[in-house]
PDB file of N, CA, C and O in Angstrom:
ATOM      1  N   MET A   1      -7.393 300.138  63.147  1.00  0.00           N
ATOM      2  CA  MET A   1      -5.452 300.976  63.431  1.00  0.00           C
ATOM      3  C   MET A   1      -5.179 302.781  62.155  1.00  0.00           C
ATOM      4  O   MET A   1      -5.771 303.217  61.167  1.00  0.00           O
ATOM      5  N   LEU A   2      -4.294 303.125  62.773  1.00  0.00           N
ATOM      6  CA  LEU A   2      -4.907 304.793  61.847  1.00  0.00           C
ATOM      7  C   LEU A   2      -3.500 304.545  61.104  1.00  0.00           C
ATOM      8  O   LEU A   2      -2.420 304.180  61.567  1.00  0.00           O
ATOM      9  N   ASP A   3      -3.911 304.889  59.710  1.00  0.00           N
ATOM     10  CA  ASP A   3      -2.869 305.452  59.169  1.00  0.00           C
ATOM     11  C   ASP A   3      -1.455 305.880  59.546  1.00  0.00           C
ATOM     12  O   ASP A   3      -1.546 306.688  60.470  1.00  0.00           O
ATOM     13  N   PRO A   4      -0.240 305.675  59.219  1.00  0.00           N
ATOM     14  CA  PRO A   4       0.775 305.498  59.612  1.00  0.00           C
ATOM     15  C   PRO A   4       1.695 306.801  59.343  1.00  0.00           C
ATOM     16  O   PRO A   4       2.674 307.246  59.943  1.00  0.00           O
ATOM     17  N   ARG A   5       0.728 307.385  57.785  1.00  0.00           N
ATOM     18  CA  ARG A   5       1.180 308.098  57.284  1.00  0.00           C
ATOM     19  C   ARG A   5       0.357 309.390  57.662  1.00  0.00           C
ATOM     20  O   ARG A   5       0.992 310.443  57.607  1.00  0.00           O
ATOM     21  N   LEU A   6      -0.836 309.449  58.002  1.00  0.00           N
ATOM     22  CA  LEU A   6      -1.504 310.490  58.845  1.00  0.00           C
ATOM     23  C   LEU A   6      -0.962 310.315  60.032  1.00  0.00           C
ATOM     24  O   LEU A   6      -1.114 311.415  60.564  1.00  0.00           O
ATOM     25  N   LEU A   7      -0.487 309.708  60.696  1.00  0.00           N
ATOM     26  CA  LEU A   7      -0.287 310.255  62.101  1.00  0.00           C
ATOM     27  C   LEU A   7       1.653 310.921  62.165  1.00  0.00           C
ATOM     28  O   LEU A   7       2.064 311.570  63.127  1.00  0.00           O
ATOM     29  N   ALA A   8       2.770 310.466  60.630  1.00  0.00           N
ATOM     30  CA  ALA A   8       3.597 311.711  60.528  1.00  0.00           C
ATOM     31  C   ALA A   8       3.388 313.004  60.587  1.00  0.00           C
ATOM     32  O   ALA A   8       3.927 313.945  61.168  1.00  0.00           O
ATOM     33  N   ALA A   9       2.050 312.801  59.510  1.00  0.00           N
ATOM     34  CA  ALA A   9       1.987 314.562  59.477  1.00  0.00           C
ATOM     35  C   ALA A   9       1.957 314.832  60.624  1.00  0.00           C
ATOM     36  O   ALA A   9       2.882 315.467  61.132  1.00  0.00           O
ATOM     37  N   PHE A  10       0.580 314.302  61.538  1.00  0.00           N
ATOM     38  CA  PHE A  10       0.182 314.974  62.736  1.00  0.00           C
ATOM     39  C   PHE A  10       1.294 315.028  62.780  1.00  0.00           C
ATOM     40  O   PHE A  10       1.733 315.970  62.122  1.00  0.00           O
ATOM     41  N   VAL A  11       2.236 314.270  63.407  1.00  0.00           N
ATOM     42  CA  VAL A  11       2.849 314.754  64.578  1.00  0.00           C
ATOM     43  C   VAL A  11       3.963 315.864  64.362  1.00  0.00           C
ATOM     44  O   VAL A  11       4.351 316.731  65.146  1.00  0.00           O
ATOM     45  N   GLU A  12       4.381 315.562  62.995  1.00  0.00           N
ATOM     46  CA  GLU A  12       5.213 316.569  62.256  1.00  0.00           C
ATOM     47  C   GLU A  12       3.814 317.854  62.528  1.00  0.00           C
ATOM     48  O   GLU A  12       3.787 318.258  63.690  1.00  0.00           O
ATOM     49  N   ILE A  13       3.378 318.102  62.150  1.00  0.00           N
ATOM     50  CA  ILE A  13       2.340 319.917  62.446  1.00  0.00           C
ATOM     51  C   ILE A  13       2.615 320.333  63.852  1.00  0.00           C
ATOM     52  O   ILE A  13       2.651 321.352  64.542  1.00  0.00           O
ATOM     53  N   VAL A  14       2.820 318.818  63.954  1.00  0.00           N
ATOM     54  CA  VAL A  14       2.739 318.788  65.977  1.00  0.00           C
ATOM     55  C   VAL A  14       4.307 319.629  66.566  1.00  0.00           C
ATOM     56  O   VAL A  14       4.286 320.575  67.353  1.00  0.00           O
ATOM     57  N   ASP A  15       5.155 319.226  66.175  1.00  0.00           N
ATOM     58  CA  ASP A  15       6.755 319.250  66.575  1.00  0.00           C
ATOM     59  C   ASP A  15       6.761 320.696  66.232  1.00  0.00           C
ATOM     60  O   ASP A  15       6.858 321.778  66.811  1.00  0.00           O
ATOM     61  N   THR A  16       6.589 320.152  64.839  1.00  0.00           N
ATOM     62  CA  THR A  16       7.058 321.856  63.752  1.00  0.00           C
ATOM     63  C   THR A  16       6.322 323.602  64.478  1.00  0.00           C
ATOM     64  O   THR A  16       6.808 324.694  64.773  1.00  0.00           O
ATOM     65  N   GLY A  17       5.167 323.077  64.492  1.00  0.00           N
ATOM     66  CA  GLY A  17       4.726 323.997  64.049  1.00  0.00           C
ATOM     67  C   GLY A  17       3.706 324.670  63.371  1.00  0.00           C
ATOM     68  O   GLY A  17       2.838 325.504  63.627  1.00  0.00           O
ATOM     69  N   SER A  18       4.102 324.033  62.439  1.00  0.00           N
ATOM     70  CA  SER A  18       3.527 325.221  61.171  1.00  0.00           C
ATOM     71  C   SER A  18       2.925 324.125  59.881  1.00  0.00           C
ATOM     72  O   SER A  18       3.551 323.080  60.056  1.00  0.00           O
ATOM     73  N   PHE A  19       1.906 323.936  58.587  1.00  0.00           N
ATOM     74  CA  PHE A  19       1.771 323.128  58.083  1.00  0.00           C
ATOM     75  C   PHE A  19       2.406 323.220  57.033  1.00  0.00           C
ATOM     76  O   PHE A  19       2.415 322.387  56.127  1.00  0.00           O
ATOM     77  N   THR A  20       3.124 324.479  57.083  1.00  0.00           N
ATOM     78  CA  THR A  20       4.266 324.265  55.940  1.00  0.00           C
ATOM     79  C   THR A  20       5.560 323.405  56.568  1.00  0.00           C
ATOM     80  O   THR A  20       5.855 322.305  56.100  1.00  0.00           O
ATOM     81  N   ALA A  21       6.376 324.073  57.780  1.00  0.00           N
ATOM     82  CA  ALA A  21       7.302 323.230  58.146  1.00  0.00           C
ATOM     83  C   ALA A  21       7.219 321.722  57.637  1.00  0.00           C
ATOM     84  O   ALA A  21       7.941 321.298  56.734  1.00  0.00           O
ATOM     85  N   ALA A  22       5.996 320.734  58.494  1.00  0.00           N
ATOM     86  CA  ALA A  22       5.731 319.611  58.046  1.00  0.00           C
ATOM     87  C   ALA A  22       5.538 319.010  57.331  1.00  0.00           C
ATOM     88  O   ALA A  22       5.496 317.784  57.435  1.00  0.00           O
ATOM     89  N   ALA A  23       5.258 319.958  55.875  1.00  0.00           N
ATOM     90  CA  ALA A  23       5.400 320.164  54.750  1.00  0.00           C
ATOM     91  C   ALA A  23       7.039 319.479  54.347  1.00  0.00           C
ATOM     92  O   ALA A  23       7.225 318.285  54.114  1.00  0.00           O
ATOM     93  N   ASP A  24       8.093 320.521  54.338  1.00  0.00           N
ATOM     94  CA  ASP A  24       9.769 320.677  53.510  1.00  0.00           C
ATOM     95  C   ASP A  24       9.864 318.845  54.052  1.00  0.00           C
ATOM     96  O   ASP A  24      10.130 317.964  53.234  1.00  0.00           O
ATOM     97  N   ARG A  25       9.595 318.554  55.533  1.00  0.00           N
ATOM     98  CA  ARG A  25      10.712 317.375  56.357  1.00  0.00           C
ATOM     99  C   ARG A  25      10.435 316.900  55.421  1.00  0.00           C
ATOM    100  O   ARG A  25      11.217 316.720  54.488  1.00  0.00           O
ATOM    101  N   LEU A  26       8.609 316.403  55.448  1.00  0.00           N
ATOM    102  CA  LEU A  26       8.266 315.073  55.179  1.00  0.00           C
ATOM    103  C   LEU A  26       8.029 315.569  53.437  1.00  0.00           C
ATOM    104  O   LEU A  26       7.084 315.187  52.747  1.00  0.00           O
ATOM    105  N   HIS A  27       8.727 316.153  53.146  1.00  0.00           N
ATOM    106  CA  HIS A  27       8.470 316.040  51.274  1.00  0.00           C
ATOM    107  C   HIS A  27       7.651 316.108  50.383  1.00  0.00           C
ATOM    108  O   HIS A  27       7.560 315.764  49.205  1.00  0.00           O
ATOM    109  N   LEU A  28       6.792 316.833  51.462  1.00  0.00           N
ATOM    110  CA  LEU A  28       4.943 317.450  50.502  1.00  0.00           C
ATOM    111  C   LEU A  28       4.983 318.165  50.287  1.00  0.00           C
ATOM    112  O   LEU A  28       5.902 318.954  50.510  1.00  0.00           O
ATOM    113  N   THR A  29       3.800 318.383  49.592  1.00  0.00           N
ATOM    114  CA  THR A  29       2.905 319.607  49.442  1.00  0.00           C
ATOM    115  C   THR A  29       2.321 320.028  50.480  1.00  0.00           C
ATOM    116  O   THR A  29       1.410 319.248  50.759  1.00  0.00           O
ATOM    117  N   GLN A  30       2.400 321.060  51.352  1.00  0.00           N
ATOM    118  CA  GLN A  30       1.409 321.380  52.279  1.00  0.00           C
ATOM    119  C   GLN A  30      -0.119 321.177  51.943  1.00  0.00           C
ATOM    120  O   GLN A  30      -0.819 320.442  52.639  1.00  0.00           O
ATOM    121  N   SER A  31      -0.612 321.864  50.836  1.00  0.00           N
ATOM    122  CA  SER A  31      -1.526 321.223  50.457  1.00  0.00           C
ATOM    123  C   SER A  31      -2.338 319.534  51.083  1.00  0.00           C
ATOM    124  O   SER A  31      -3.504 319.259  51.367  1.00  0.00           O
ATOM    125  N   THR A  32      -1.105 318.743  51.094  1.00  0.00           N
ATOM    126  CA  THR A  32      -1.555 317.144  51.113  1.00  0.00           C
ATOM    127  C   THR A  32      -0.833 316.891  52.362  1.00  0.00           C
ATOM    128  O   THR A  32      -0.577 315.792  52.853  1.00  0.00           O
ATOM    129  N   VAL A  33      -0.549 318.009  52.792  1.00  0.00           N
ATOM    130  CA  VAL A  33      -0.599 317.824  54.786  1.00  0.00           C
ATOM    131  C   VAL A  33      -1.346 317.871  55.227  1.00  0.00           C
ATOM    132  O   VAL A  33      -1.550 317.191  56.233  1.00  0.00           O
ATOM    133  N   SER A  34      -2.278 318.780  54.687  1.00  0.00           N
ATOM    134  CA  SER A  34      -3.957 319.799  55.059  1.00  0.00           C
ATOM    135  C   SER A  34      -4.225 318.391  54.795  1.00  0.00           C
ATOM    136  O   SER A  34      -3.694 317.543  55.512  1.00  0.00           O
ATOM    137  N   GLN A  35      -4.740 318.168  54.156  1.00  0.00           N
ATOM    138  CA  GLN A  35      -5.284 317.552  53.659  1.00  0.00           C
ATOM    139  C   GLN A  35      -5.302 315.899  54.724  1.00  0.00           C
ATOM    140  O   GLN A  35      -6.156 315.327  55.400  1.00  0.00           O
ATOM    141  N   GLN A  36      -4.205 315.699  54.453  1.00  0.00           N
ATOM    142  CA  GLN A  36      -3.979 314.619  55.544  1.00  0.00           C
ATOM    143  C   GLN A  36      -4.419 314.607  56.767  1.00  0.00           C
ATOM    144  O   GLN A  36      -5.120 313.769  57.334  1.00  0.00           O
ATOM    145  N   LEU A  37      -3.912 315.703  57.190  1.00  0.00           N
ATOM    146  CA  LEU A  37      -4.442 316.020  58.663  1.00  0.00           C
ATOM    147  C   LEU A  37      -5.901 316.012  58.852  1.00  0.00           C
ATOM    148  O   LEU A  37      -6.344 315.653  59.943  1.00  0.00           O
ATOM    149  N   ALA A  38      -6.943 316.484  57.610  1.00  0.00           N
ATOM    150  CA  ALA A  38      -8.073 316.195  57.845  1.00  0.00           C
ATOM    151  C   ALA A  38      -8.574 314.730  57.486  1.00  0.00           C
ATOM    152  O   ALA A  38      -9.548 314.329  58.124  1.00  0.00           O
ATOM    153  N   ARG A  39      -8.283 314.292  56.989  1.00  0.00           N
ATOM    154  CA  ARG A  39      -8.206 312.696  57.530  1.00  0.00           C
ATOM    155  C   ARG A  39      -8.682 312.079  58.266  1.00  0.00           C
ATOM    156  O   ARG A  39      -9.687 311.370  58.211  1.00  0.00           O
ATOM    157  N   LEU A  40      -7.437 312.475  59.658  1.00  0.00           N
ATOM    158  CA  LEU A  40      -6.944 312.061  60.247  1.00  0.00           C
ATOM    159  C   LEU A  40      -7.899 312.881  61.788  1.00  0.00           C
ATOM    160  O   LEU A  40      -7.854 312.109  62.746  1.00  0.00           O
ATOM    161  N   GLU A  41      -8.516 313.938  62.045  1.00  0.00           N
ATOM    162  CA  GLU A  41      -9.612 314.426  62.171  1.00  0.00           C
ATOM    163  C   GLU A  41     -10.238 313.607  61.687  1.00  0.00           C
ATOM    164  O   GLU A  41      -9.301 312.848  61.438  1.00  0.00           O
ATOM    165  N   SER A  42     -11.622 312.779  61.099  1.00  0.00           N
ATOM    166  CA  SER A  42     -12.663 312.896  60.266  1.00  0.00           C
ATOM    167  C   SER A  42     -12.759 311.356  60.874  1.00  0.00           C
ATOM    168  O   SER A  42     -13.796 310.855  61.309  1.00  0.00           O
ATOM    169  N   SER A  43     -11.175 310.566  60.802  1.00  0.00           N
ATOM    170  CA  SER A  43     -10.449 309.425  61.380  1.00  0.00           C
ATOM    171  C   SER A  43     -11.625 308.937  62.663  1.00  0.00           C
ATOM    172  O   SER A  43     -12.473 308.063  62.847  1.00  0.00           O
ATOM    173  N   VAL A  44     -10.806 310.603  63.654  1.00  0.00           N
ATOM    174  CA  VAL A  44     -11.307 310.170  65.051  1.00  0.00           C
ATOM    175  C   VAL A  44     -12.452 310.643  65.741  1.00  0.00           C
ATOM    176  O   VAL A  44     -13.147 310.315  66.703  1.00  0.00           O
ATOM    177  N   GLY A  45     -12.371 311.738  64.695  1.00  0.00           N
ATOM    178  CA  GLY A  45     -13.839 312.585  64.655  1.00  0.00           C
ATOM    179  C   GLY A  45     -13.704 313.516  66.005  1.00  0.00           C
ATOM    180  O   GLY A  45     -14.588 313.311  66.837  1.00  0.00           O
ATOM    181  N   GLN A  46     -12.985 314.245  66.249  1.00  0.00           N
ATOM    182  CA  GLN A  46     -12.289 314.839  67.024  1.00  0.00           C
ATOM    183  C   GLN A  46     -10.955 316.243  66.353  1.00  0.00           C
ATOM    184  O   GLN A  46      -9.861 315.841  65.959  1.00  0.00           O
ATOM    185  N   GLN A  47     -11.199 317.386  66.336  1.00  0.00           N
ATOM    186  CA  GLN A  47     -10.139 318.174  66.497  1.00  0.00           C
ATOM    187  C   GLN A  47      -9.273 318.343  67.162  1.00  0.00           C
ATOM    188  O   GLN A  47      -9.210 318.706  68.337  1.00  0.00           O
ATOM    189  N   LEU A  48      -7.834 317.844  65.766  1.00  0.00           N
ATOM    190  CA  LEU A  48      -6.209 317.684  66.861  1.00  0.00           C
ATOM    191  C   LEU A  48      -5.437 318.787  67.068  1.00  0.00           C
ATOM    192  O   LEU A  48      -4.982 318.909  68.205  1.00  0.00           O
ATOM    193  N   VAL A  49      -5.100 319.855  66.038  1.00  0.00           N
ATOM    194  CA  VAL A  49      -4.807 321.235  66.031  1.00  0.00           C
ATOM    195  C   VAL A  49      -5.552 322.334  66.742  1.00  0.00           C
ATOM    196  O   VAL A  49      -6.571 321.683  66.970  1.00  0.00           O
ATOM    197  N   ASP A  50      -5.672 322.909  66.994  1.00  0.00           N
ATOM    198  CA  ASP A  50      -5.877 324.168  66.516  1.00  0.00           C
ATOM    199  C   ASP A  50      -5.154 325.320  65.866  1.00  0.00           C
ATOM    200  O   ASP A  50      -4.068 325.623  66.359  1.00  0.00           O
ATOM    201  N   ARG A  51      -5.522 325.891  65.005  1.00  0.00           N
ATOM    202  CA  ARG A  51      -4.676 326.193  63.362  1.00  0.00           C
ATOM    203  C   ARG A  51      -5.461 327.509  63.532  1.00  0.00           C
ATOM    204  O   ARG A  51      -5.928 327.837  62.441  1.00  0.00           O
ATOM    205  N   ASN A  52      -5.873 328.667  64.835  1.00  0.00           N
ATOM    206  CA  ASN A  52      -5.294 329.316  64.491  1.00  0.00           C
ATOM    207  C   ASN A  52      -4.393 330.038  65.060  1.00  0.00           C
ATOM    208  O   ASN A  52      -4.062 331.213  64.903  1.00  0.00           O
ATOM    209  N   ALA A  53      -3.840 328.778  66.098  1.00  0.00           N
ATOM    210  CA  ALA A  53      -2.727 329.295  67.184  1.00  0.00           C
ATOM    211  C   ALA A  53      -2.013 330.168  66.100  1.00  0.00           C
ATOM    212  O   ALA A  53      -2.485 330.533  65.023  1.00  0.00           O
ATOM    213  N   ARG A  54      -0.788 330.420  66.608  1.00  0.00           N
ATOM    214  CA  ARG A  54       0.612 330.666  65.890  1.00  0.00           C
ATOM    215  C   ARG A  54       1.940 330.439  66.464  1.00  0.00           C
ATOM    216  O   ARG A  54       2.747 331.356  66.310  1.00  0.00           O
ATOM    217  N   PRO A  55       2.361 329.284  67.163  1.00  0.00           N
ATOM    218  CA  PRO A  55       2.477 328.159  66.490  1.00  0.00           C
ATOM    219  C   PRO A  55       1.529 327.770  66.228  1.00  0.00           C
ATOM    220  O   PRO A  55       0.604 328.476  66.628  1.00  0.00           O
ATOM    221  N   VAL A  56       1.211 326.792  65.627  1.00  0.00           N
ATOM    222  CA  VAL A  56      -0.740 325.715  65.727  1.00  0.00           C
ATOM    223  C   VAL A  56       0.096 324.570  66.572  1.00  0.00           C
ATOM    224  O   VAL A  56       1.217 324.091  66.402  1.00  0.00           O
ATOM    225  N   GLN A  57      -1.177 324.281  67.790  1.00  0.00           N
ATOM    226  CA  GLN A  57      -0.685 323.294  68.155  1.00  0.00           C
ATOM    227  C   GLN A  57      -1.205 322.880  68.800  1.00  0.00           C
ATOM    228  O   GLN A  57      -2.010 323.756  69.117  1.00  0.00           O
ATOM    229  N   ALA A  58      -1.381 322.147  69.284  1.00  0.00           N
ATOM    230  CA  ALA A  58      -2.434 320.599  69.694  1.00  0.00           C
ATOM    231  C   ALA A  58      -3.435 320.833  71.028  1.00  0.00           C
ATOM    232  O   ALA A  58      -3.307 321.482  72.067  1.00  0.00           O
ATOM    233  N   THR A  59      -4.722 319.793  70.356  1.00  0.00           N
ATOM    234  CA  THR A  59      -5.686 320.795  71.372  1.00  0.00           C
ATOM    235  C   THR A  59      -5.305 319.802  72.626  1.00  0.00           C
ATOM    236  O   THR A  59      -4.199 319.504  73.078  1.00  0.00           O
ATOM    237  N   VAL A  60      -6.632 319.397  73.025  1.00  0.00           N
ATOM    238  CA  VAL A  60      -6.296 317.980  74.147  1.00  0.00           C
ATOM    239  C   VAL A  60      -6.301 317.238  73.712  1.00  0.00           C
ATOM    240  O   VAL A  60      -5.268 316.571  73.764  1.00  0.00           O
ATOM    241  N   PRO A  61      -7.555 316.681  72.851  1.00  0.00           N
ATOM    242  CA  PRO A  61      -7.316 315.355  71.764  1.00  0.00           C
ATOM    243  C   PRO A  61      -6.156 314.795  70.990  1.00  0.00           C
ATOM    244  O   PRO A  61      -5.644 313.761  70.562  1.00  0.00           O
ATOM    245  N   GLY A  62      -6.039 316.231  71.076  1.00  0.00           N
ATOM    246  CA  GLY A  62      -4.837 315.979  69.683  1.00  0.00           C
ATOM    247  C   GLY A  62      -3.206 315.683  70.419  1.00  0.00           C
ATOM    248  O   GLY A  62      -2.310 315.051  69.858  1.00  0.00           O
ATOM    249  N   GLU A  63      -3.108 316.344  71.860  1.00  0.00           N
ATOM    250  CA  GLU A  63      -1.713 315.744  72.730  1.00  0.00           C
ATOM    251  C   GLU A  63      -2.442 314.427  72.487  1.00  0.00           C
ATOM    252  O   GLU A  63      -2.048 313.476  71.813  1.00  0.00           O
ATOM    253  N   ARG A  64      -3.453 314.540  73.090  1.00  0.00           N
ATOM    254  CA  ARG A  64      -3.379 312.257  73.879  1.00  0.00           C
ATOM    255  C   ARG A  64      -2.943 311.824  72.456  1.00  0.00           C
ATOM    256  O   ARG A  64      -2.036 310.999  72.350  1.00  0.00           O
ATOM    257  N   LEU A  65      -3.501 312.303  71.435  1.00  0.00           N
ATOM    258  CA  LEU A  65      -3.614 311.567  70.257  1.00  0.00           C
ATOM    259  C   LEU A  65      -1.506 311.515  70.097  1.00  0.00           C
ATOM    260  O   LEU A  65      -1.075 310.366  70.196  1.00  0.00           O
ATOM    261  N   ALA A  66      -0.775 312.247  69.955  1.00  0.00           N
ATOM    262  CA  ALA A  66       0.531 312.685  70.180  1.00  0.00           C
ATOM    263  C   ALA A  66       1.106 311.262  70.683  1.00  0.00           C
ATOM    264  O   ALA A  66       1.635 310.396  69.986  1.00  0.00           O
ATOM    265  N   GLY A  67       0.822 311.241  72.335  1.00  0.00           N
ATOM    266  CA  GLY A  67       1.646 310.756  72.723  1.00  0.00           C
ATOM    267  C   GLY A  67       1.258 309.276  72.324  1.00  0.00           C
ATOM    268  O   GLY A  67       2.193 308.513  72.567  1.00  0.00           O
ATOM    269  N   TYR A  68       0.180 308.662  71.797  1.00  0.00           N
ATOM    270  CA  TYR A  68       0.111 307.471  70.736  1.00  0.00           C
ATOM    271  C   TYR A  68       0.886 307.625  69.885  1.00  0.00           C
ATOM    272  O   TYR A  68       1.812 306.831  69.718  1.00  0.00           O
ATOM    273  N   ALA A  69       0.660 308.923  68.964  1.00  0.00           N
ATOM    274  CA  ALA A  69       2.051 308.664  67.136  1.00  0.00           C
ATOM    275  C   ALA A  69       3.566 308.316  67.935  1.00  0.00           C
ATOM    276  O   ALA A  69       4.581 308.110  67.270  1.00  0.00           O
TER     277      ALA A  69
END
């Protein structure tokens, strides 16, 4: 089972399109949210967001996980 805190950070990143906005919503620092996403990506073995896109967007595996989350 995936850590709900990591999933919450991921969902907020996808919903807001921004690590900073997600951090604000979760009352965390941007670096914490970034680390949480990295841990989640490591757990699932897939890149879940396109960090180069503006706004940040889910990859195909990220879209599938967002539906689960």
